C-alpha positions as CSV (number, residue, x, y, z in Angstrom):
1,M,17.3,30.6,7.2
2,E,17.0,26.8,7.1
3,R,15.1,25.2,4.3
4,I,13.4,21.9,3.7
5,T,13.9,20.3,0.3
6,A,11.4,18.0,-1.3
7,K,12.3,15.6,-4.2
8,Y,9.6,14.8,-6.7
9,Y,9.2,12.5,-9.8
10,I,6.9,14.4,-12.2
11,E,5.2,14.1,-15.6
12,T,3.8,17.1,-17.5
13,P,2.6,17.9,-21.0
14,Y,4.2,21.4,-20.6
15,A,7.7,22.5,-20.6
16,V,9.1,21.1,-17.4
17,E,10.6,24.3,-16.2
18,K,7.3,26.1,-16.6
19,A,5.3,23.4,-14.8
20,V,7.7,23.3,-11.9
21,Q,7.5,27.0,-11.4
22,V,3.7,26.6,-11.2
23,L,4.2,24.0,-8.4
24,A,6.5,26.2,-6.5
25,G,4.2,29.1,-6.7
26,E,1.0,27.2,-5.8
27,Q,2.6,25.7,-2.7
28,S,4.0,28.9,-1.3
29,S,3.2,32.6,-2.0
30,G,1.7,32.4,-5.4
31,T,-1.7,31.5,-7.0
32,F,-3.0,31.3,-10.6
33,V,-2.8,35.1,-11.0
34,A,-0.7,37.9,-9.6
35,V,-2.2,39.5,-6.4
36,P,-1.3,42.9,-4.9
37,G,0.2,41.6,-1.7
38,E,2.8,39.4,-3.4
39,T,5.7,41.8,-3.2
40,E,9.3,41.0,-4.2
41,E,10.2,41.2,-0.5
42,L,7.6,38.7,0.4
43,K,8.6,36.4,-2.4
44,Q,12.2,36.6,-1.5
45,R,11.4,35.5,2.1
46,F,8.5,33.0,1.6
47,A,8.4,31.8,-2.0
48,A,9.4,28.2,-2.8
49,R,12.6,27.8,-4.8
50,V,13.2,25.4,-7.7
51,E,16.6,23.9,-6.8
52,N,17.2,21.3,-9.5
53,I,15.6,19.8,-12.6
54,E,16.8,16.5,-14.0
55,P,15.0,15.8,-17.4
56,L,14.1,12.2,-18.0
57,E,12.3,10.5,-20.9
58,S,9.1,11.6,-22.7
59,V,6.1,9.3,-23.3
60,T,3.1,9.4,-25.5
61,Q,0.5,8.4,-22.9
62,P,-0.2,10.2,-19.6
63,A,0.2,8.4,-16.3
64,I,-2.9,10.0,-14.8
65,P,-5.5,12.5,-16.2
66,G,-4.5,16.1,-16.6
67,A,-3.8,18.6,-19.3
68,V,-3.7,17.1,-22.8
69,A,-0.3,17.4,-24.6
70,Q,-0.5,19.7,-27.6
71,Q,2.5,17.9,-29.2
72,G,1.5,14.4,-28.0
73,L,4.4,14.1,-25.5
74,Y,4.4,14.0,-21.7
75,H,7.8,14.9,-20.2
76,R,9.2,13.3,-17.0
77,A,11.8,14.6,-14.7
78,N,13.2,14.5,-11.2
79,I,13.0,17.8,-9.5
80,E,13.9,19.4,-6.2
81,V,12.0,22.3,-4.6
82,S,12.8,24.0,-1.3
83,W,10.8,26.0,1.3
84,S,12.0,28.2,4.1
85,V,11.2,26.7,7.5
86,E,9.6,30.1,8.3
87,N,6.7,29.0,6.1
88,F,5.5,26.3,8.5
89,G,7.9,26.2,11.5
90,Y,7.6,22.8,13.2
91,N,4.0,22.1,12.4
92,L,3.8,18.6,10.8
93,P,0.3,19.0,9.3
94,V,1.2,22.3,7.6
95,L,4.5,20.8,6.4
96,V,2.5,17.9,4.7
97,S,0.0,20.4,3.3
98,T,2.9,22.2,1.7
99,L,4.7,19.2,0.4
100,Q,1.7,17.2,-0.6
101,G,-1.2,19.6,-0.8
102,N,-3.0,21.0,-3.8
103,L,-0.1,20.3,-6.1
104,Y,-1.7,16.9,-6.8
105,E,-4.7,18.7,-8.2
106,L,-2.7,20.9,-10.6
107,T,-3.7,20.2,-14.2
108,Q,-0.1,20.9,-15.3
109,F,0.9,17.5,-14.0
110,T,-0.1,14.1,-15.3
111,G,2.1,12.4,-12.7
112,L,3.6,13.5,-9.4
113,K,5.2,11.6,-6.6
114,L,7.0,12.8,-3.5
115,M,10.2,10.8,-3.4
116,D,12.2,12.1,-0.4
117,I,12.6,15.0,2.0
118,D,15.7,16.6,3.3
119,L,15.2,18.0,6.8
120,P,17.3,20.7,8.5
121,P,19.2,20.2,11.7
122,S,16.9,22.3,13.8
123,Y,14.2,19.6,13.4
124,S,16.2,17.4,15.8
125,D,15.6,20.0,18.5
126,H,11.8,20.0,18.0
127,F,11.1,16.4,17.3
128,V,12.2,13.6,19.7
129,G,11.6,10.9,17.1
130,P,11.3,7.3,18.2
131,R,11.7,7.0,22.0
132,F,12.5,3.2,21.8
133,G,13.2,2.2,18.2
134,I,15.5,-0.7,17.5
135,N,17.4,-0.6,20.8
136,G,14.4,-0.1,23.0
137,S,12.5,-2.9,21.2
138,R,15.4,-5.3,21.7
139,K,15.8,-4.3,25.3
140,S,12.1,-4.8,26.1
141,T,12.0,-8.3,24.5
142,N,15.6,-9.3,25.5
143,V,16.5,-10.2,21.9
144,T,20.0,-9.8,20.6
145,G,21.8,-11.0,17.5
146,R,18.8,-12.0,15.5
147,P,15.5,-10.4,14.3
148,L,12.6,-10.2,16.7
149,I,10.2,-13.0,15.7
150,G,6.5,-11.9,15.7
151,T,3.1,-12.9,14.7
152,I,-0.4,-11.5,14.2
153,I,-3.5,-12.9,16.0
154,K,-5.5,-14.9,13.4
155,P,-8.4,-15.1,12.8
156,S,-8.1,-11.3,12.5
157,I,-11.5,-10.7,14.2
158,G,-14.1,-12.8,15.9
159,M,-12.1,-14.5,18.7
160,T,-13.0,-13.8,22.4
161,P,-10.5,-12.3,24.8
162,E,-10.2,-15.8,26.4
163,Q,-9.5,-17.4,23.0
164,T,-7.0,-14.8,22.1
165,A,-5.2,-15.1,25.5
166,A,-5.0,-18.9,25.0
167,L,-3.3,-18.5,21.7
168,A,-1.0,-15.9,23.2
169,K,-0.1,-18.4,25.9
170,T,0.8,-21.1,23.3
171,L,2.9,-18.6,21.4
172,A,4.7,-17.3,24.5
173,E,5.6,-20.8,25.6
174,A,6.9,-21.5,22.1
175,G,9.4,-18.6,22.5
176,I,7.7,-15.8,20.5
177,D,9.1,-12.3,20.9
178,F,6.2,-10.2,19.7
179,I,2.4,-10.6,19.1
180,K,0.0,-8.0,17.7
181,D,-3.7,-7.4,17.2
182,D,-4.7,-7.4,13.6
183,E,-5.5,-3.9,12.4
184,L,-9.1,-4.9,11.9
185,L,-9.5,-5.4,15.7
186,S,-9.6,-2.7,18.3
187,S,-12.8,-3.2,20.4
188,A,-15.3,-5.6,18.8
189,A,-18.7,-6.8,20.0
190,N,-17.2,-10.0,21.5
191,S,-13.8,-8.6,22.4
192,K,-14.0,-5.4,24.4
193,F,-10.6,-3.7,24.5
194,E,-10.2,-3.7,28.3
195,D,-11.3,-7.3,28.5
196,R,-8.7,-8.4,25.9
197,V,-5.9,-6.5,27.6
198,D,-6.8,-8.1,31.0
199,A,-6.9,-11.6,29.6
200,I,-3.7,-11.3,27.5
201,M,-1.6,-9.5,30.1
202,R,-2.4,-12.2,32.7
203,V,-0.8,-14.6,30.3
204,V,2.1,-12.3,29.4
205,N,2.9,-11.4,33.0
206,N,2.6,-15.0,34.3
207,H,5.0,-16.1,31.5
208,A,7.4,-13.3,32.5
209,D,7.3,-14.3,36.1
210,K,8.1,-17.9,35.3
211,T,10.7,-17.4,32.6
212,G,12.0,-13.8,32.9
213,K,11.0,-13.2,29.2
214,K,8.2,-10.6,28.7
215,V,6.5,-11.0,25.3
216,M,5.8,-7.7,23.6
217,Y,2.1,-7.5,22.7
218,A,0.9,-4.7,20.5
219,F,-2.7,-3.8,21.4
220,N,-4.4,-1.9,18.7
221,I,-5.5,1.4,20.2
222,S,-6.5,3.2,16.9
223,D,-9.5,5.5,17.7
224,E,-10.3,9.1,18.5
225,V,-7.4,10.8,20.4
226,D,-9.1,10.7,23.9
227,S,-10.0,7.1,23.5
228,M,-6.4,6.2,22.4
229,L,-5.0,8.0,25.5
230,H,-7.4,6.1,27.7
231,R,-6.4,2.8,26.2
232,Y,-2.7,3.7,26.3
233,E,-3.0,4.2,30.1
234,Y,-5.0,1.0,30.5
235,I,-2.1,-1.0,28.8
236,L,0.4,0.7,31.0
237,K,-1.5,-0.1,34.2
238,A,-1.8,-3.7,33.1
239,G,2.0,-4.0,32.6
240,G,2.0,-3.9,28.8
241,T,4.9,-2.6,26.8
242,C,3.5,-1.7,23.3
243,A,0.5,-0.1,21.5
244,M,-0.3,-0.3,17.9
245,I,-1.6,2.6,15.7
246,S,-2.9,2.4,12.2
247,V,-1.0,5.5,11.3
248,N,-2.7,6.4,8.0
249,S,-6.1,6.2,9.7
250,V,-5.2,8.1,12.8
251,G,-3.0,10.8,11.1
252,L,0.2,12.6,12.1
253,S,-1.2,14.7,14.9
254,G,-3.0,11.8,16.6
255,T,-0.1,9.5,16.3
256,K,2.4,12.1,17.6
257,K,0.1,12.8,20.6
258,V,0.3,9.2,21.6
259,C,4.0,8.9,20.9
260,D,4.7,11.9,23.0
261,Q,3.5,10.0,26.1
262,G,6.8,8.2,25.8
263,E,6.2,5.1,28.0
264,L,5.1,2.5,25.5
265,V,6.8,1.2,22.3
266,I,4.6,2.4,19.4
267,H,4.0,-0.1,16.6
268,G,3.1,1.8,13.4
269,H,0.9,-0.1,11.0
270,R,0.7,1.4,7.5
271,N,-2.5,-0.3,6.3
272,G,-3.7,1.8,3.3
273,W,-0.2,2.1,2.0
274,G,-1.1,1.0,-1.5
275,M,-3.5,3.8,-1.8
276,L,-0.6,6.2,-1.2
277,N,2.1,4.5,-3.2
278,R,1.0,1.8,-5.6
279,H,0.8,4.0,-8.7
280,P,4.4,4.7,-10.0
281,L,3.6,8.4,-10.7
282,L,1.3,9.3,-7.9
283,G,1.5,9.6,-4.1
284,I,4.5,9.3,-1.9
285,E,7.6,7.0,-1.9
286,F,8.6,5.2,1.3
287,P,11.9,7.2,2.1
288,A,9.8,10.4,2.4
289,Y,6.9,8.6,4.1
290,Q,9.0,7.0,6.9
291,K,10.6,10.3,7.8
292,L,7.3,11.9,8.6
293,W,6.3,9.0,10.9
294,R,9.7,9.1,12.5
295,L,9.2,12.8,13.3
296,A,5.9,11.8,14.8
297,G,7.7,9.3,17.0
298,V,6.8,5.8,15.9
299,D,9.2,3.1,17.0
300,Q,8.3,0.3,14.6
301,L,7.1,0.7,11.0
302,H,5.8,-1.8,8.5
303,V,7.9,-2.3,5.3
304,N,6.1,-5.3,3.6
305,G,8.4,-8.3,3.0
306,I,10.5,-10.2,0.4
307,Q,8.4,-12.3,-1.9
308,N,5.3,-10.9,-0.3
309,K,1.6,-11.6,-1.0
310,F,0.9,-8.1,-2.1
311,W,2.0,-6.0,-5.2
312,E,5.2,-4.5,-3.9
313,S,8.5,-5.5,-5.5
314,D,11.4,-7.0,-3.6
315,D,13.5,-4.0,-4.6
316,S,11.0,-1.6,-3.1
317,V,11.0,-3.6,0.2
318,V,14.8,-3.5,0.3
319,R,14.8,0.3,-0.2
320,S,12.2,0.6,2.5
321,I,14.3,-1.4,5.0
322,E,17.4,0.6,4.1
323,A,15.5,3.9,4.6
324,C,14.3,2.9,8.1
325,L,17.8,1.9,9.1
326,K,19.4,5.1,7.9
327,P,20.1,7.4,10.9
328,M,18.0,10.6,11.1
329,F,19.5,13.1,13.4
330,D,21.1,11.6,16.5
331,G,18.1,9.7,18.0
332,E,16.9,6.1,17.9
333,T,16.3,4.4,14.6
334,V,12.9,3.0,13.7
335,L,12.6,-0.8,13.6
336,P,11.5,-2.1,10.2
337,V,8.6,-4.5,10.5
338,V,8.8,-7.2,7.8
339,S,5.4,-8.8,7.1
340,S,2.9,-10.0,4.4
341,G,2.8,-13.7,3.6
342,Q,6.1,-14.4,5.3
343,W,7.4,-17.8,6.5
344,G,11.0,-18.9,7.2
345,G,11.8,-19.5,3.5
346,Q,12.0,-15.8,2.8
347,A,14.6,-15.2,5.6
348,F,17.4,-16.3,3.3
349,E,16.7,-13.8,0.5
350,T,15.9,-11.1,3.1
351,Y,19.2,-11.5,4.8
352,R,21.1,-11.8,1.5
353,R,19.6,-8.5,0.2
354,T,19.8,-6.5,3.5
355,Q,22.6,-8.0,5.5
356,T,20.8,-7.0,8.7
357,T,19.0,-8.7,11.6
358,D,17.6,-5.4,12.9
359,L,14.1,-6.4,11.9
360,L,10.8,-7.4,13.5
361,Y,10.0,-10.4,11.3
362,M,6.3,-11.1,11.3
363,A,4.6,-14.2,10.1
364,G,0.9,-14.9,10.6
365,G,-0.1,-18.0,8.6
366,G,3.6,-18.9,8.4
367,I,3.5,-19.6,12.2
368,M,-0.2,-20.4,12.8
369,A,-0.4,-23.0,9.9
370,H,2.8,-24.9,10.7
371,P,2.2,-28.7,10.8
372,D,3.3,-28.7,14.4
373,G,1.0,-25.8,15.3
374,P,2.1,-22.3,16.4
375,G,4.8,-23.6,18.6
376,G,6.5,-25.4,15.7
377,G,6.0,-22.2,13.5
378,V,7.9,-20.1,16.0
379,V,10.8,-22.5,16.2
380,A,10.9,-22.9,12.4
381,L,11.3,-19.1,12.0
382,Q,14.1,-19.0,14.5
383,Q,15.8,-21.8,12.8
384,A,15.4,-20.2,9.4
385,W,17.1,-17.0,10.5
386,E,19.9,-18.8,12.3
387,G,20.5,-20.7,9.1
388,A,20.4,-17.6,6.9
389,V,22.8,-15.7,9.1
390,N,25.2,-18.7,9.2
391,G,25.3,-18.8,5.4
392,L,23.2,-21.8,4.8
393,S,20.9,-22.2,1.8
394,M,17.2,-22.9,2.4
395,Q,17.8,-26.5,1.4
396,E,20.8,-26.9,3.7
397,A,18.8,-25.4,6.6
398,A,15.9,-27.8,5.9
399,G,18.3,-30.7,6.1
400,Q,19.6,-29.4,9.5
401,Y,16.5,-28.2,11.2
402,P,13.4,-30.5,11.5
403,E,10.8,-27.8,12.3
404,F,12.0,-25.7,9.4
405,A,12.0,-28.7,7.1
406,K,8.2,-29.1,7.8
407,S,7.8,-25.4,6.9
408,V,9.5,-26.0,3.6
409,E,7.2,-29.0,3.0
410,K,4.1,-26.9,3.9
411,F,4.8,-23.6,2.4
412,G,7.7,-24.1,-0.1
413,G,5.5,-24.6,-3.1
414,K,3.4,-21.5,-2.5
């Protein structure tokens, strides 16, 4: 029978082997005391197995509260635990309950983080994964050979549909590939969802009729499931190509229900990510996280950005991009969305570290605050990426491209 293997980074004041056996029991057939129904036959079929333990260093201070060490030491290790697929079948919420459920409450652990998941081949028969991914996003926007250049509507909230549409028109005329609602906006008092879709899609469709290029606009449909499906259909009827979901807020089941409709590119925004990941010994690491959302079917997924405005390190961002680009089964690959305080200056280090243009490269202020306005900001980002791929340094690109030079002058000291 196929098995799923989860990799964890743990810390415990107990003997590592003993603590890991508690984890395996708690998350399968066992509990804190032997019960009559837990037969050897049952355990053989349904109990979790400890597959590997790699001891690491011991420390004198716990990462998070838990049992107090008798000898003053807290032991760290990388471990692997597996479960039979029979335990949960192809039920994503129960899978997550198994891999990330009550084990975080166990007093035996003063640190625990889910690092990665190995999924069996049969999952490819039950989960379609991204319907569009990298290839579909490129086809829809008619972008090849470079990253998709995108931006976020700013101010995040407070603009009317007409004001938002006017900004979208400016951006479309400047050559933008992708625009999205901010995650704070779905249907506000002065920007009803349907009114915003109508106003923006008039601009997008008119621009497509004139130029042949259809800008991808990601409308934020995050809400209850019935409302999301209504909004999804509204976007489709208006000629839209993309919907955005705040995946941590909506959850796996809601996200998968929307993705399963299969007609719009789904932009997965991971706001709330820091709550799940920021502590080095608590939560979930991105390689495991992105696999769950790929199973649900998202086509684009945020990964933060090089030299970003948040806490995440460049090394973590690079690992996240690599995780998204690594094939999973035989389907489409999710498109990494680079964002967070980006402007053209980070393109050079991003390309040096990743050697890929399979990105949606998002800049909010980096486009909107350009000295020549949003139009100049779009051109500057395109120039930056052209220079980066052609092997230019940032300084060399600034000498060659006037719009990018203004970006360097504006943002280079920040």
